[in-house]
N, C-alpha and C positions, 0 to 999 in steps of 0.2 A: 428297588425303591426310587421314587422320583427325587433325583439329587436337587433340583431346583426347589421342590418343596422344603427339603431340610435346610438348604442355605437360606431360604427366605424366613424360616422360622428362627433360625439363629440369629439373623440380623435383627429381627422384630422384637425378640425377647431377650437378647443378650446372652443365650445359652453358651455361645463360645466363650465368654467370659468365665462362666462357671467351669467349663472344661479346662479352660487354661489355668484356673486356680487349682483344680483338683489333680488333673492327670496330665499336665505338660511333662512332668518328670516321673513317670511311673516306674521308678527304679525298684528293683526287686530287694526288699529288705532295707530300703532307704528310711531316714529318720523322717519323723513328722516335720512339715515345714513350720517356721516360726509363727507364734501366735501372739506376737505383740501388736495387739489391735489398737488403733487409736480410740479413745473414749471421747468423742466430741458430741456432747449431748445437743449442741445447737445445730448441728448439720443434720439434714434428713437422712434416715436410714434406707440406703438403696438395698435392692435385692442382693446385689454382689456382696456388700457388706454383711448383710444378715446370713448368708450362706458361709461367708469366710468365718464368721463368729461361730456359727453352729459346727462347722467341721472342726474348729480348733478346741471347742469346749465340750463337744459331745462324748460321752463315755464309750459310746458303742464304737465310734469311729477310732478313738485312741486304742480301744482293745483290740479291734481288728489290725491296727498297725503293729502292736506288740506280738500278736500271734503270727504275723508275717515275719518278724524278726526272729521268733522260735522256729518257725519252718526253715528259715534260711540257715540257721545253726544246724538243724537235723540234716539238711543236705550235705553240709560240710562234714558232719560225723559219718554219714554213710559213704561218702568218697574216701574219707580217711581209713576205712576198713580195708581198702585195696592196697594201701601203702604198707611197707614194712615197718615194723616196730624195732626201735633201737633202745637197748638199755645198757646202762653203765653203773658200776658199783665200785667203791674204794672202801677198804678196811684197814684200819690202823690199830695195832694191839701192842700193848706194853704189860706182860704179866710177870709177877713175882710169886715164886714158890718157896715157902718155908718149910723145912723138914726137921722136927725135933730129934736130937741125938745123932744126927749125921754130921760127918766131917765138915762138909760144906753145907750148912743148914739154909742157905738162901741162894736161890737161881733166879736170874731174870732172862726173860726172852721178849724181844722186841721184833716186830714184823710189820710189813706193809704190803698190802696186797690189793688187786683190782682186776676187774673183768669187763669186757665189752661184749654184748651179745646182739645178734640180729635174729628176728623171727619174721617170717613172710608166709602167709597162707597162699599156695600156688593154685589150689583147685578145690572148688566146694560145690560143683554142680549148679552154679548160677544163684547161690544165696545172696552174695554181695551184690551182683548186677541187680537182682530183684529188689533189694532193700535201696539201692540208688535210685532206681526207677520209682519205687514207691515215694521216696523223699522228694523226688522231682515233681511227681503229680500231687503231693500233698502241698508243696510249695505254690503250685499253680492254683490248687483250690484256695489257698490263703489269699494269694492276689486277687482272685475272683470274688472272695468273701469280702476283702477290704473294699473292692470296688462297689459291691452290692450294699455295704455299710455306708459307703458315700452316697450311693444313689438314694438310699432310704432316708438318709439325713437331709439331702437337698430336697427331695420330694416333700418331706414333712416341714421343712422351712418355707418352701414355695406355698404350700397349703396354708400354713399359718400366717405368711405374709400377706397373701390375698385375701384371706379371711378378715385380716385386720383392715386392709384397704375397703373391703366391702362394708364392714361395720362402720367405718368412718363415712363412706358415701351415703348408707342409709341415714346416718345421723344428719349429714348435710341436707339430705332430701327432707327429713322430718322437720328440721329447723326452717327450711324455706316454707314448708307447709304451715308451720306455726306462724311465721311472718305474714303469710297469705291470710291466715285465718283472722290474725289481728286486723290486717287491712279490711277484711270483710266485715268485722265487728264495727270498725270505725265508720264504714259506709252505712251500715244499718242504723247505727247511732245518729247519724246526720240526718238520715231519712225519717227517723222517729222524732227527731227535734223539729223538722219542717212539717210534721204532720202527714207525711206521705205514706209511711209504713207505721204499722202498729207495733206494741210492745213485743208481740210474739217473734218478730223478726229478729229484734235484739237478743232475745233469750235463745234462739236458735243459733244465732252467731256467737254467742258466749259459750254455749254448749259445745259447738265445733272447735272453738279456741281452747277450751279446757281439754278436750279429747286430743287435740294436736300437740298440746304441751305434755300430756301424759305419755304419748307416743314418743315425743322427743327425749323425755327422761328414761324411757326404757332404751330408747336406741343408744343413749349415753352410757347406760349400765352394759350394754353389749359391747360398745366400744372398749370400755375399761376391761371386760373379760377378754376380748380378742387381743388387745395389746399386751395384757399380762401373759396370756398364752404364748405369744410370740416372743416376748422377753425370757419366758421359760425355756423356749426352744433354742434360742440362740445363746442362752447362758448368761444374761446380763444380770447384774446384782438386783436384789428386790427393791423395788421403789424407783427403779431407773425410769426417767421419763423418755419415752421413745416418740420420735417425730417421723412422719413419713412423707415422701414427696407428693406433690400435688397429683391428682389423678388426671391422667392423659387418655382421652379415648382413642381407640385405634380401629382401623378397619382392614381386614386382611381378607382379600378374595382369592388366595391361592388355592387351587383345588387340592383336595386331600387325595393322598395317595391310596392304592388298592389295599384292602384289608389283608389280603393274602400276602402281598409284598411286606407289609408291616410284621405280620406273624414270622415270615421267613427271617426278616431282620432281627427280631427278638430271639429267635432260635440260634442265630449265628452270634449275637453280641451281648445278650442279656447277662450280666454277671452271676445271677443267681443259678441260671442254667449251666453256665461254664463251671462254677464251682461244684455243682451236683456231679457234672461229668468228670471233672478232675478227681473228686473223691471216689467215684466208681472205679476209675483207671487205677487208683492208688490201692484200693481194696482188692481189685483183680490181681495186681502184682504182689500184694500181700499173700495170696495163696500160693504163688510159686516160691516166694521166700520161705513160707512155712514147710512147704514140701522139701525144700532143699535142706532143712535143718536136720532131717532125719536120714540124710545121706552122707556117704564118706567124705573126709577132707583130707588134703595133702599139704602139709607144712614143711618149710625148710627152715634150719636154724644153723647159725654160725656164731662161734664164740671165741675169744682170745682171753685166756687168764694168766695173770702174773702172780707168782708166789701163792698158789692155791685158788680154790674156787671162792665164789662169793658167799656161800654158806658153811665155810670152814674157817678156822683160824689161820692166819697167814703164818707161812713157815719162816724160819729164820734165814734160810738160804734163798738162792735165787732159783725160780723155775718158771717156766713159760709153757702153757698148754694151749693149742689151737684144735678146736673140734668143730665138726660139721656133720650134719645129719639130716635125714628126711623122716617125718612121722606122718603115718597114715592112720587116721582115727575112723573106726568103723563101728557106728551105732548098732548095737545088736538088740537090745531091749530096754525100754525106757518106761515101762508100765503103761504102755499105749498113749503116753502124754502127747507125742507128735501126732498121733491118729485124731485126737480130740481137738488140737489145736488147729489141724487143717479143716476139720469139720466147722469149727467156729469161723475160720477165716472165709470159708466158702458161703456159710450162712450170712456174714457181714457183707460179702460181695453182692449177693442176692438182694439184700436190704438196700444197698447203694444204688442198684440197678432199678429197683422200684422207687427209690427217691429221686432219680433222675426224671422218670416219667411223671412223677407227682409235682416236681418243679416246673416242668414244662406246662403242665396242665394249670397250675396257679397262675403262671406268668401269663399265658395266653388268655386265661379267662379274665384276667385283670386288664389285659390289653384290649379285648373286645369291649369291655365296659367303658374303658377310658375313650375309645374311638367313638363309641355312641354318645359319650358326654361332649366330645369335641363337636360332634355333627349338631347335637341339640343346643349346645351352648351358642354356636354360630348362629343358628336359625332363630334362637330366641333373642340374640342380641340385635338381629335385623327387624325382628317384630317389636322389640322394644323401643327401637328408634321411631318406628311408625306410631307406636302407642303414644309415645311422648309428644310427637308433633300434633297427633289428633287432639290429646288432652290439653295441650297449651292453646290450641285454637279454640276449643270448646269452653275453656276458662275465660278466654278473652272476650267471646261472644256473650257468655253468660254474664260477666261483669258489665258489659255495655247495655245488655238488656235490663239488668237490675238498676243501673244508674238512670235509665230513662223510664224506669216504672213499668216496663213491659213484662219482665220476668220476676220470679219471686226468690225468696231466700233460699228454699230448698234446692232449687235449680242451681244456684250459685255455689251452695255448700257441696252438692254432688260433683260438680265440675271441679272444685277445689280438692276434694278428696280423690278424684281420678287422677288429677295431676300429680298429687303426692305419691300415689301408687305407681304411676308411671316412672317417676323419678327414681324410686326405689328399685324398680324392675330394671331399668337401664344400668344403675350402678352394679345390681347383683349379676346381670348377665355379663357385663364386661369383665367382672372379676372372675366369674366362673369360666369364661372363654380363656383368659390368660392362664389360669391355674391349669385348665384342662389340657392345653396344647403343650404347656411345660411338662406336666405329668405323663403325656404321650411320649415325649422324648425320653423320659426316665424309663418308662415301661418297655421300650425297644432297646434299652441299653445304649443309646447314642449319646454318650457324654464326651467322647474324645474326638475332636474335630480335626481339621487339616492343621498339620504341623506349622504351616506357614501363617495360620489365622492370627490376627491381631485381637487382642481383648477389646470387646466393646463395652461401652458405658451403659449400665442399666438405669432406666428412667423410671 
């Protein structure tokens, strides 16, 4: 993949900051980073802050972290099975016996006993090794699933963030259109007062102004909806007023890498694919572990007992017993239980193999769509700039013609509407371009950058 392309995008979008926030410490089983987020309502909400808030407050992300904690513990449990087990017991007894009619009717016996034993399984046809390997693969799957939950949360936040920016830009465009419509109405009224134009021009201008104001009100409703959705995604309290930074237009002429290279990168790095593969490997090793459960095992035991064994009353005298032995357990018949367990494990392994193929197909299909969106949004952004320049020139020309009495009101209103559409198109294309290129990085799984990279500020 073109490294210059990735580096340029990371510089232009601040994706290194997101990677630094999320994966600079990809510790296996580490705790979630602190979520003490500053709540400064007066400061504009940057994309970095929005992503940080979403990751800290998103339920799916926290659930993925807790699952990772559980998988880490399971690895320790699996490794513990290979170590010897040491048990100790201590028994103290004070017994009194009363015998009616006897010369000495009462007898007392006191004793203190204890034992220490060691049990160690020496051989089991690979069951413990298979369980350890299964636990390791499940931990890898949990790590990849956590990364995929992070990726989805970041992608969802990016989409909501730029949707809010787009809605606000559309509102600004319609506000500008309403102001232009008001200027057109004022010009028509002045011409009517001088007797240069008829009442029809003023009515046409009033209609255009009313339409522009209605569009502005609808755009305001879209802004409220988009900002509410963004607040829900990042977990802000209901009713919190969000402020976004001023929109800055950008121009990126970096060539797109080849689609085949992007697909290869996705196969190598995408966390959803890595999680499916790790789960497949874990289920394959589970088959070996299940097969080993129906085979013989060899255990060694060693114990030291003082004053009796642990399951007997301690003797009043002193005694010491040391015993050692080997135990061979040979399963003969278990009602075909192990046979059916092996069948179940093999079926699950086949399901996991199919899930790997399905995960790759879903990821690559989404990647193809995203690449197409990047291409189309870049081309649309270039076209929108040309459209805006042409519409601005047309409106200026129509305004001059109307002021000199050469043009009519319909020509001016049409040019005014064309400029409003061009402003909306430019805002939408820029937002789609930013969102598409960030989504592309998410779809190929490129979240963790150079370890020496410094966090960049998002604008």
